[in-house]
N, C-alpha and C positions, 0 to 999 in steps of 0.2 A: 453751809458754805459751798460755793461753786468755784472750781478751779479749772483752768484750761491746761490740758496736757497734750504734748505732741509725741506720738509714737513714731520712731524712725526704724525702718526695716530694710535690711540689705538682702536682696534676693539674688542668689548667684545663678539665675537662669533668665532667659528671656521671658518677660511677663506676658501673660495672656490678657487681652482687652477685657475689662470688667463691664463696660457699659455697651449697650446697643445704641447705635446712632438712630435718633428718631426725628431729627430735624434737617435743616438745610446743610448743604455742602457746596463746594465749588469755589468761587472767588472769595479769597480770604477777607478782603476789605468789606465786601458785601455781607459776609457772614458776621463779621464783627459789628457792622452797623445794625444788624438785626438783633443783637444781644441787648438785654437790659443795660441801662447806663452804668449801674454799679458793677455789674459783672464784667463789662468791657473795660471799665476803668481799672478794676482789680487785676485783670490779666495783662493789660498794657503796663501797669506799674511793676508787676512781677517780671515781665520780659525786659524791662529797662530799655537799654539801647539796642537790644537784639531785635531782629525782624521776625514777627510772627509769620510762620509759613503754613499753619493749618489752624482752623477754628471750626468747632462743631458744637451742636446742641445735643446733649445726651441725657440719659436718665440713670439715676442711682437710687435704688430702693423706692422707686415710683416718684422720685423728685426730679424735676427738670434741672439739669446742671449745664455748665458751659466750660468747654475745654479748649485750650490753645497750646500749640507747640512752637518752639523756637530752638535755636542752637547757640551754645556758648562754647567758644574755643573748639568748634567742630563736633561737640557732643550734644545730643538731643536732650531737651528739657521740656516737660509738659506739666501743665497745672489744670486743675478742675476747681471751679468755684460755683457757688450758688447764685441765684438771681440777685441776691443782696450783696454779692461780692465777697462772701465768706469763703475762705480757702477750705476745700474739702481734701485735696490731695495734690502732692507734687511728686513727679518722677524725674530723676536725673541720671543720665548715663555717667558712669565713672570709669576712669582708667585704673589699671591695677594698682598703680602707685598711690592712688587716693583711698584705697580700700584698707581698713584696719587689718593688721596682721592676724588677729583672732578670727576674723571673718574668712580670710583667705585660707587659714589653716583648717577651719571647719569644713569649708567647701572642698578642699583638697582631700581631706580624710573621708568625706562622704561620697565623693564622686569617683568613678573609675579613672585610673591613671591615663593621662593624655587627653582627658576631656576638655574641649574648648569651653571656656567660661566667660560670660559677660556679666558685669555687675551694674545694678541700678540702685540708687538710694530712693526709697519710697517714704515720703513723709505724709502721714495721715493725721489729720486734726480730730481729736475727740475731746469732749468736755466731761470732766469727772464731777458728778453730783453726789454730795454727801448729805446724809440725813440721820437723825436719831429717831428710831422707832421703838417704842416700848423700852426705852432706856439703852438701846443698843445702836452702835454706829453701823449704818448700811451705806452702800455706795452703788452707783451705776455709771456706766460710760455711755455717752450719747454722741453720735457723729454730728458733723456740721450740717447734715441733711435732716437731723431729727430722729435718726434710727437709734434705738436703744441697743447697745452692743453687749452690755453686761447688766444683769438685774439681780438684786438681792432676793432672798427667799420670800420676803414680805410682798413681792409683786407677783409671784408666779400664779397664785390662785386667780388673780384678777385678769390674767391673760389667757386663761383656758379657752381653747377654740380659736385663738388668733394664729393663723397659719403663717403670718409674715414675721413674727417676732422671734421665734425659736429657730436657731440655725440647724438643729438636728434633733431627732427623736431619741431621748435617753434610752428608750427600750431597745434601740437598734445598736447600742454601743457594744463593741467587741474588743477585748483585750488583745494587743498585738505586741510582739517582741520588737526591740529596736532594729534588729537586723532585717526585719520584714518590711520596714518602711521604705518608700520611694527615696531615691538619693536626695532629691530636692527637699523633701520633708526632713530627712536626717540633718541636712545642712542647716536649715532654719532652726530646728529644735536645739542643736548643739550650740549655735550662735547665741540663742536666747538664754540657754541654761548657763553658758559661760563657766563650765566646770562643775556645776552643781550636780548632785546625784539625782537622776530622774527616777521617780518612784512608781510612776504609772503612765502607761500609754494606751489609748483606746482609739479605735476607728469607728466613725459614725457615718451614717448616710443622711445628708441634709434633705429637707423636703423638696428641694429642686433637683435631687438626684446626685448632687455633688458629694464626693468622698471627702470627709474631713477627719483630721487626726488631732487628738487632744492629748497633751502631756502635762504632767504635774511634778513639781519639786518644791523643796523648801529653800528659801534664800533670805538671809538676814532676818530670820524669825517670821517670815511671811510665806504663806502658801501661794505659789505662782502657778497659774493655769494659762496655757496657750492653746489656741486652735489654729491649725495650719491646713491649707488646701493642698490637694495632691500635687500641685505644681510648685509648692514651696512658699506660696504667699501666706504671710502671717495675717490671719483673720481677726485674732483677738488675743490680748494679753491682759490679765487682771491679777491683782495681788490682794490677798486678804490676810488678816492675822492668822497664824498657824492654828490657833485654838478656836477660831471663829466657828468652824463647822461643828466642833465638839459642843460649844455653847448652844448652838442652834438645836443640836440633837437632844440636849438635855431638857430643852423647853418643850419638846413634843410630848 
């Protein structure tokens, strides 16, 4: 069974651009005209009656994508789609009144007093793929660009030597205390955990040199794992049955 799941992340800091511009820029109408028909149609539909003020061709995980920006009630909104018009990600500026109290509380607790805070809602589309392998349920998450974001143990041997698939080298993991985390990372982890007891936090260095923080906790009988970039961006959130790891270990 394949299900479509949307992960929504509120990041209480200004987001850093994820993509490198690789295509045209300049006149917006001209940029839109150069987009594939399905990509352009998807962005125009998302913008609705708003005027698109910026349009670019970009790459994510080696896949050419298309991005546009517009304003709604004076607040910036941006969307990224594939050439086929599939939504990859949306970013929306939020005023404080629109931010859930739990997010504001987590940000206030994690950041120094008096810190100026800006909020954006980041909606990332991922597809959850479930399969039964040797009688056991396994799952993986795949982004709209085809990037595997979470893989079960049954895939790991097949991917040895693939530098692009793994976010970080497990041998480079270092346990860290919560109070040693960057403020933005604390805020994101607290917001995701939503009161659950965090049982493990590790720092990893990704192959691109980026520092990544991984936290784990149990929620509703499931093992939750999140990976967060140093700027507070949620990179991954997955849930597995709490006894799944024990079952896998017993099979070894």
